[in-house]
C-alpha positions as CSV (number, residue, x, y, z in Angstrom):
1,M,3.5,2.5,-25.0
2,G,1.9,5.8,-24.3
3,I,1.8,7.0,-28.1
4,R,0.0,3.5,-28.9
5,T,-2.6,5.1,-26.6
6,G,-3.2,8.2,-27.6
7,L,-3.6,6.4,-31.4
8,I,-6.2,4.1,-29.7
9,N,-7.9,7.1,-28.4
10,C,-7.9,8.5,-31.4
11,V,-9.0,5.6,-33.6
12,R,-11.7,5.0,-30.3
13,G,-13.1,9.0,-31.0
14,W,-13.5,8.4,-34.4
15,T,-16.0,5.2,-34.2
16,R,-18.3,7.2,-31.8
17,T,-18.8,9.6,-33.8
18,Q,-19.8,7.4,-36.9
19,L,-21.7,5.4,-33.5
20,L,-19.3,1.6,-35.1
21,R,-19.7,-0.8,-32.3
22,I,-16.0,-2.4,-32.0
23,R,-15.6,-5.3,-30.4
24,S,-13.8,-5.7,-26.8
25,G,-10.2,-7.0,-26.9
26,Q,-6.5,-6.4,-26.2
27,P,-4.5,-3.5,-27.9
28,E,-3.0,-6.2,-30.5
29,T,-6.4,-6.7,-32.5
30,L,-8.0,-3.2,-32.6
31,P,-6.7,-2.8,-36.1
32,K,-8.5,-5.7,-37.1
33,R,-11.2,-5.0,-35.3
34,V,-12.1,-1.5,-36.5
35,R,-11.7,-2.6,-39.7
36,T,-14.5,-5.5,-39.5
37,A,-16.6,-2.7,-37.9
38,A,-16.0,-0.2,-40.6
39,L,-16.8,-3.0,-43.5
40,A,-20.7,-2.0,-42.3
41,R,-19.7,1.6,-43.4
42,P,-20.5,2.7,-47.3
43,D,-17.1,4.8,-47.5
44,G,-15.3,2.0,-45.5
45,L,-12.6,3.8,-43.5
46,P,-11.4,7.2,-43.7
47,E,-7.4,7.4,-45.4
48,H,-6.7,9.6,-41.8
49,V,-7.7,6.7,-39.6
50,E,-6.1,3.7,-41.6
51,R,-2.9,5.5,-41.5
52,M,-3.5,5.4,-37.6
53,L,-4.6,1.9,-37.6
54,V,-1.1,1.4,-39.4
55,V,1.0,3.1,-37.3
56,I,-0.6,1.2,-34.2
57,E,0.2,-2.4,-35.8
58,S,3.5,-0.9,-35.9
59,L,4.2,0.1,-33.0
60,N,2.3,-3.7,-32.1
61,E,5.1,-5.2,-33.8
62,Q,8.1,-3.1,-31.9
63,I,5.9,-3.5,-28.2
64,A,6.3,-6.9,-28.6
65,L,9.6,-6.9,-29.2
66,A,10.4,-5.0,-26.4
67,N,8.5,-7.3,-24.5
68,Q,10.3,-10.2,-25.6
69,E,13.5,-8.4,-25.1
70,L,12.5,-7.2,-20.9
71,K,11.6,-11.0,-20.2
72,Q,15.5,-12.5,-21.7
73,L,16.7,-9.6,-19.1
74,A,14.3,-10.4,-16.1
75,R,15.5,-13.6,-16.2
76,R,19.2,-13.7,-17.0
77,D,19.1,-11.2,-14.1
78,P,19.4,-13.1,-10.3
79,L,17.6,-10.1,-8.6
80,C,14.6,-9.4,-10.8
81,E,14.6,-13.8,-11.2
82,R,13.9,-13.7,-7.0
83,L,11.4,-10.8,-7.4
84,M,9.7,-12.5,-9.7
85,S,9.2,-15.1,-7.7
86,V,6.6,-13.4,-6.1
87,P,3.0,-14.2,-7.3
88,G,2.0,-11.6,-9.4
89,V,5.0,-9.6,-10.5
90,G,6.7,-9.9,-13.8
91,P,9.3,-9.0,-16.3
92,V,7.5,-5.3,-16.2
93,T,7.3,-5.2,-12.6
94,S,10.5,-6.4,-11.5
95,V,12.9,-4.6,-14.1
96,R,10.6,-1.4,-12.7
97,F,10.9,-1.7,-9.6
98,A,14.6,-2.6,-9.7
99,A,15.7,0.1,-11.9
100,A,13.7,2.9,-9.5
101,I,15.7,1.6,-6.5
102,D,18.1,1.2,-7.8
103,D,20.4,0.5,-4.3
104,V,18.2,-1.2,-1.4
105,S,20.6,0.5,1.0
106,R,19.1,3.2,0.5
107,F,16.5,2.4,2.3
108,P,16.2,1.8,6.3
109,H,13.2,0.1,6.1
110,A,9.9,-1.3,4.1
111,H,7.9,1.7,4.9
112,S,10.7,4.1,3.7
113,V,10.4,2.4,0.0
114,Q,6.5,2.4,0.4
115,A,6.7,6.4,0.8
116,Y,9.2,6.9,-1.8
117,L,6.8,4.7,-4.1
118,G,3.7,7.1,-3.1
119,L,1.9,4.0,-2.0
120,T,1.6,5.1,1.8
121,P,-1.7,7.6,3.2
122,G,-0.8,11.2,3.3
123,E,-2.4,13.5,5.9
124,N,-3.2,16.9,5.9
125,S,-3.3,17.8,9.8
126,S,-3.7,20.9,11.8
127,S,-2.8,21.3,15.8
128,Q,-6.8,20.8,16.1
129,R,-7.4,17.9,14.1
130,K,-5.7,14.9,12.4
131,H,-6.7,13.7,9.0
132,R,-5.9,11.0,7.0
133,T,-5.8,11.4,2.9
134,G,-5.3,8.6,-0.1
135,I,-2.5,7.9,-1.0
136,T,0.1,10.7,-1.7
137,K,1.5,9.3,-5.3
138,A,4.8,10.4,-4.5
139,G,7.6,9.1,-6.6
140,P,7.8,6.9,-10.1
141,A,4.2,6.9,-11.7
142,S,5.4,3.9,-13.4
143,V,6.7,1.9,-10.5
144,R,3.4,2.5,-8.6
145,R,1.2,1.5,-11.6
146,A,3.3,-1.7,-12.6
147,L,2.4,-2.3,-8.7
148,V,-1.0,-1.9,-8.4
149,Q,-1.2,-3.8,-11.2
150,A,0.7,-6.7,-9.8
151,A,-1.6,-6.9,-7.0
152,W,-4.7,-7.4,-9.1
153,N,-3.2,-10.0,-10.9
154,L,-2.6,-11.3,-7.3
155,R,-5.7,-11.3,-6.3
156,R,-7.5,-12.6,-9.2
157,Y,-5.5,-15.7,-10.1
158,R,-4.3,-16.4,-6.9
159,P,-7.0,-16.3,-4.0
160,A,-5.1,-18.9,-1.7
161,D,-2.1,-16.9,-1.1
162,P,-2.1,-15.4,2.1
163,I,-1.9,-11.8,0.8
164,T,-4.7,-12.3,-0.9
165,Q,-6.3,-13.4,1.9
166,W,-5.7,-11.0,3.9
167,S,-6.5,-8.3,1.1
168,A,-10.5,-9.6,1.0
169,E,-10.7,-9.1,4.7
170,I,-9.6,-5.5,4.1
171,E,-12.1,-5.3,0.9
172,Q,-15.0,-6.4,3.4
173,R,-13.9,-3.3,5.6
174,R,-13.1,-0.2,2.9
175,G,-13.8,-1.8,-0.5
176,K,-11.8,-3.7,-3.7
177,C,-9.9,-0.9,-4.4
178,I,-8.7,0.5,-1.4
179,A,-7.5,-3.5,-0.5
180,T,-5.7,-3.8,-3.8
181,V,-3.6,-0.6,-3.0
182,A,-2.7,-2.5,0.2
183,V,-1.6,-4.7,-1.5
184,A,1.0,-2.7,-4.0
185,R,1.8,-1.7,-0.7
186,K,2.9,-5.1,0.7
187,L,4.1,-6.0,-2.3
188,A,6.3,-2.7,-2.5
189,G,7.5,-4.1,1.1
190,V,7.9,-7.3,0.1
191,L,9.7,-7.0,-2.8
192,Y,12.4,-4.6,-0.8
193,A,12.9,-7.3,1.7
194,L,13.2,-10.3,-0.9
195,W,16.3,-7.9,-2.0
196,R,17.7,-7.0,1.2
197,D,17.6,-10.3,2.8
198,G,18.6,-12.4,-0.7
199,T,15.9,-14.7,-0.7
200,R,12.9,-15.1,-2.4
201,Y,9.2,-15.4,-1.8
202,E,7.8,-17.6,0.9
203,P,3.9,-17.5,1.4
204,N,4.1,-18.9,4.8
205,H,6.3,-15.8,6.6
206,A,3.9,-13.7,4.4
207,S,1.0,-15.1,6.1
208,R,3.0,-14.3,9.3
209,K,3.7,-10.5,8.6
210,S,0.6,-9.7,6.6
211,S,-1.8,-11.8,10.0
212,A,0.4,-9.2,12.2
213,M,-0.6,-5.7,10.1
214,A,-4.1,-6.3,9.9
């Protein structure tokens, strides 16, 4: 994924130097969109740009195959299948979370998992003052990103879910980004609890927990 992102940025950088306007869309359709926009150029696409587009297309195919394998793996795994009962959590998030935690008994409570994943606020204090900072961003960044993306999906597509409604109250006080990170932190705790207890997601239970934390 990182290699594809780097190539896409290179191609986009070239289109900006040529003042080419590329329609917005998914990474999978970028080569077609760039080639269509380049039809307006007298010389068409330079060879080095075309080569990058060909590599992007090849990477798209491999990423699609890997994603399909990941989905099958997650659906066959009882733990990942339970984790995916949480709204917004898909195969990528469930597999990454399970791989990062490895052994749930290593963590005594949900807060320790949230801290391990860098989703808890830091602190810059002295003997005379106490100052809380943003999240520490410790631990595996890929898991943290996956949880934040899951939080965005939950808030966007499940507006009636208790966690989303809880986050809406935070958004009014602190803003959308902080509310989304708060959801990501809560998701980490919920996933930990499901793993520890061998249960599935229950919105009513999440609602009671969210009300207690508000």
